[in-house]
Structure formats: C-alpha cells, structure tokens
N, C-alpha and C positions, 0 to 999 in steps of 0.2 A: 683470835677471839676467846675471850675467857669463858669459863663455864657459866658465870653469873650473867654475862651479857646475853648469852644464848637464852637464858632463862626468861629474859624480859622481852625477847623478840615476839612480834605478833604471830600467834599461831592460828591456823585455819581449823575451825571447829567442823568436823564432818556432818554434825546434825544441821548446823547452820547452812552449810553448803547444800545439803540435800533439800532443805526447805526453800532455799532460793531457786534451785532448779524446778521444784514442784510449782512454785509461784509463777516462774517463767512459762512453764508448760500450761498452766491454768490460764495465764493472760493470753497465750497464743490461741487456745481453744475458744475462749470468749470472743477474741477478735474475729475469728472465723465465723462465729455464730451471730455476729452483730447484724447480719442481713435479715434475721428474723424480724427485726424492728422496722424493716423497710416498708415505706408507704408510697402510694402514688395517687394521682388524682384521676377520677373517672368522670368524663363528661356525660351529663344526663341528656338523653335524646330530646326531652321535653323542654330543656333549659329552664325548668321551673315555671313555665308559662301556663301549665295545665293543672294548677293547684289553686284552691281558694285563697283569697287574700288573708284569711285567718290562719292559714297553714304555715308552719315553720319551714316548709319546703318551697313556699312561694317565691319565685325569683332566683332560686338557687340553681346555678348552671352546672356545678360540678361538686363532688364530694371526695373527701380524702378517705382511702381505705388501706387496711393493712393486708399483707399477704396471708394466705390461710396457713394454719399451723396444725399441729396434732389435735388441738382443742376442736377446730372445725371439722377435721376428719373424723373425729369421734361422733360429732352430730350427724355426720353423713352415713355412719355405719348402720343406722336404723332407717334410712331413707327408703321410702316405698312410694308407689303411685298414690296412695291414699293420704299419706302425711306430707307430701312434697311441698305443698304451699306453706305450711306451718314451719317446716324445717328450713326451707330456703330463707324465709323471713328471719329465723334465728341466726343463720349463717351471716346474712348481711348485717344484722344488729351486732354480731360478734366481731366483725372486721371493720366497722365504722370507727374512725378515729375519734369522732365526737359522739360519745355514748348517749348524749342528751337528745339526739335525733332519733325519733321513733321510726324504725324500719318498716313498720306495718303501714305507714303513711305513704310509702312509695307506690306509685301507680305501677302496673305491670310492666310497662315499657322501661321505666327507669330501673326497676328491680332486675330486669333481665340484663340490662347493660352492666350492672354491678356484678351480677352472678357470672356473666360471660368473662369478665375481667378476673374474677376470682378463679374460675375454671383454668384460665390460662396460666396465672401465676402459681396455682397450686399443682396442676398436673400437666402443664405444657399446652402449646397451641394446636397440637394435632388431636383430632377426635375421630376415631373410627367406629362406624356403626353399620348395622345391617339394614339395607334398603332394597326395594324391588327394582330390578334392572330391566328396562325395556328391551335391551339388547339380547340378552339370553333368557329372558322371562323367568328369572330365578330371584330369590332373595339372597343377595350377596353383600360382601363388605365394600364400603366406600370410605375414603379417607378425606376428612375435611380440615381446612386451615381455618382455625378460629379467628385469626387476626384479619381475615378477609371479611371486612364488614363496612357498611355505610349507614348513614342515618336517612330513613325514608320519611319525607314529610307528606302528610295526607292532603288530598285536594279538599278545598273548603267550599265547593260548589253548593252542597246541600246542608252544611253543618257549620255551626259557630259555637264557640265556647264562651261562657260568662264566668269569670273568675270570682265575681261577687257571690254568686249563688252555687258555684261548682256544678253547673249543668250544661248540657249540650242542647242546642236548639236545632231541630232537624225537620226538613220539609219532606213529608212523604209524597213521593212521585205520583202515585195512583190516586189517593184520596185528596191529595193537594191540601193537606192539613199540616200545621206546625205543632210538633210535640216537644216537650222538654224531657230530657233523660238526665238522671243523676248517676254519679259514680257510685258503685256499690262497694260497701265496706264488709268486713268479716261477718258482722252481725246480719247483714242482708243474706249473705250466702248460707249462713247457719239457718236462717228462717226458711229458706228454700229446702234445705236438707230436712228440716223438721216436718215440713209439709209433705215431702215425699215419703218419709218414714211413716207418718200417720195415715196417709192414704193407702199405703201398701198394707198396713195392719187392718184397715177397714175394707180392703178389697176394692178400693176406688181407683179408677184410672188416673195416673198422674202425668200432666203435661208440663214438662220442664220448660219449654219455651214460654208458655203462658205464665208460669210461675216467675220466670226471669223478668218478663215484661211487667208484671204487677209490681216488682220491686224497683225497676229502673224508671219507668214512665211516671212522671209527676204531674204533667198537665197536658191538656189538649186544647189548642187555640187559646192558651192563656187561663183555661179553667182547670182547676184541680179536683173536680168532682170525682169521687171513686166509681160511681155508676157509669159515668161517661167513659172513664178509662177501661172499665171492665167490658163495656159494649164495644169499644174500639178493639180491644184485644180479641174479642169473640168474632168480630166481623172483618178484621183486617185482612186485606189481599196478601197473597204469598209474597209479592214483589216488595210491598212495604215492610213486611216482616223481615225479609232478607236485608233490606236497607238498614233497619234498626240494629240488627246483629252486626252488620258490617261497620257501621258507625261506632258502635260500642267498642269493637276490637281494634279498629283502625283509624280512630279519630285523633289519635295523638302521634307525634313522630316517634319512630321506633327503629331499633337496630335491625338491619337485614344482613344475613350471612349467606345470601345467595351466591353461588359459585359453581364453576365447572369442576366436576369430580369424575374420576374414572373407576369403572367397575373392575374390582381386583380379580374377577373371574374371567371375563371376556374382553375387557379393555374398552368397552363402549363408554363414550363420554356423554354426560348429561348435566343439566343445570339443576342443582337442588339447593334447598335451604337446609341449614343444620337443623335436624328434627329436635324440637323442644320437648323434653320428657325428663322424668326423674333420673333416667339412666345417663343423662348428660353428665353427671358427676361421677360416673364410673371411669377411673383412669385407664388409658390404654396399657396393654401388657408391656409395651416398650418402656414405660416409666420405671418399671422393676428391673 
C-alpha cells in the first residue's frame, strides 16, 4: 500500500470516539431513570358517587397519579401535625397526572387512598410505628403492611346522600328528627378556627363540637332556620350527637388497613389499623 493510499484511509478521531461513548453512557443513564415517569391508576373508595353533580369528581372512579419524586419529598420536609392537611393536598396536586383536577375537592376518604398509594410507591409498603401493646403493657414498635387494605362500605340504615345538594340526610335515633348535613370545605374549618381563636382571646369557653355542628347542619326536618338549628345543638342528646359525628366520618366508603401485627418486643399479636397521622410519611430506616 502506498503512502498516499494510507493518507486517504478513514481515520478514527479520538474526540469523536469519546463523544460517542459519552452519549452512549448518557442514553444508558436516561433509560434507567425512565421509571420516574411511571404512573398508575388509583381506585377511589367512593367511586365518585359522593360528590355533587357540579363537581369535576362526580362519577370519577379512579385517577392517574405519578410516583413521588424529590419534589414531593421536599414538600414533606416541612410536614407537621399543624400543616399536614395543607401539605397532603399539595402532594396529591403535585402527583396528579391531570393538573386541572383540583386536589382540594377530594373528600378525605379518596384523598387517603391516593396518599396511601403515594406512600407505598415512594417509601415502600412497610410502615413501622410505635403503638401501645396490650401484651407487655408498653409502647413498642409494630410493623404494618400497607398493601393489606380493603374498601369498607358504610351501612345506609340511618343516612342517605343527595348528590344534587351534596348533603347527607340523617335520622337522629333519640329525637326522631331528620337533619341534613353538608360536607365541610376548607373555609368552613377556617371559620371554626377563627371562632376558637377569638373566644380564647376574650376568655370565653369554646365548644368545638358545637362549632362543628353549626357549620355542618343545614336544616332540621326540612327547615333551615338558624334559631332552630342552634336550639337543636344546645338540647341535643349525647346519643344523637355521637350519630352525627359518626355519620360525618364514616358515611362514605373508605380504605381500611386493619390487619394482624406482632409486637416487636413481646411477640403478642393484635389487630390494628395503620395509625393515620402526619408521621405516616416518615420513611422506615430500612429505606436507607
């Protein structure tokens, strides 16, 4: 081969070769990170049946959510018992695939289902927390499996839901009167908080149950007179008061995580529900 023929042979440029390797490595890393965009469908316990007909969530049986990322973990970094409601809503808003859905519209039961799924995809299905053990009479650790869950449907013996007015009609067993209750929104809870703060400043006793009833009860026997509602709240028997509170918290289908767990100190087995608190989003040490 002549010197000139060698001259025109294709030569490998070291810079080009390095650039190709770098691109290959980059593509490999990006392919491994593709899971970040993973999404899944979360079935709503209410199946969208407990929202007013005017709500964008009416009739929605499931929603698509993304897995939590560092963005959501950053939101959780300032999570406390006082701001948990606000931050949980922000987390759900952040992971919803359809951002036009307003996370604040989710009722507590559906919000819990989404958060439970986010906790599992973000930090795993194992949740260890301190609970009182009847076996050794101490506060010890119990390990829960968050995947053990079922939808519990409420009994409709004393209550019915009207999606046109977004109210529950309840028969009070002692007074034998029908009342209508509405779902409370953030501004209702804020009104209760303002009343509590104002009464504390004035040195007046604050009754949280009565304040809650004033916000949620909208009519008695079909009459929406405020004086009648106030008199009902003042004279209401304890049994009827308990029924109203139970209906408000248990009137919609919800996720139950009831399961058998073992005390990590004495080995005693008990049936417990995963304790719902802001600490729920503290990852187990095993994650690290």
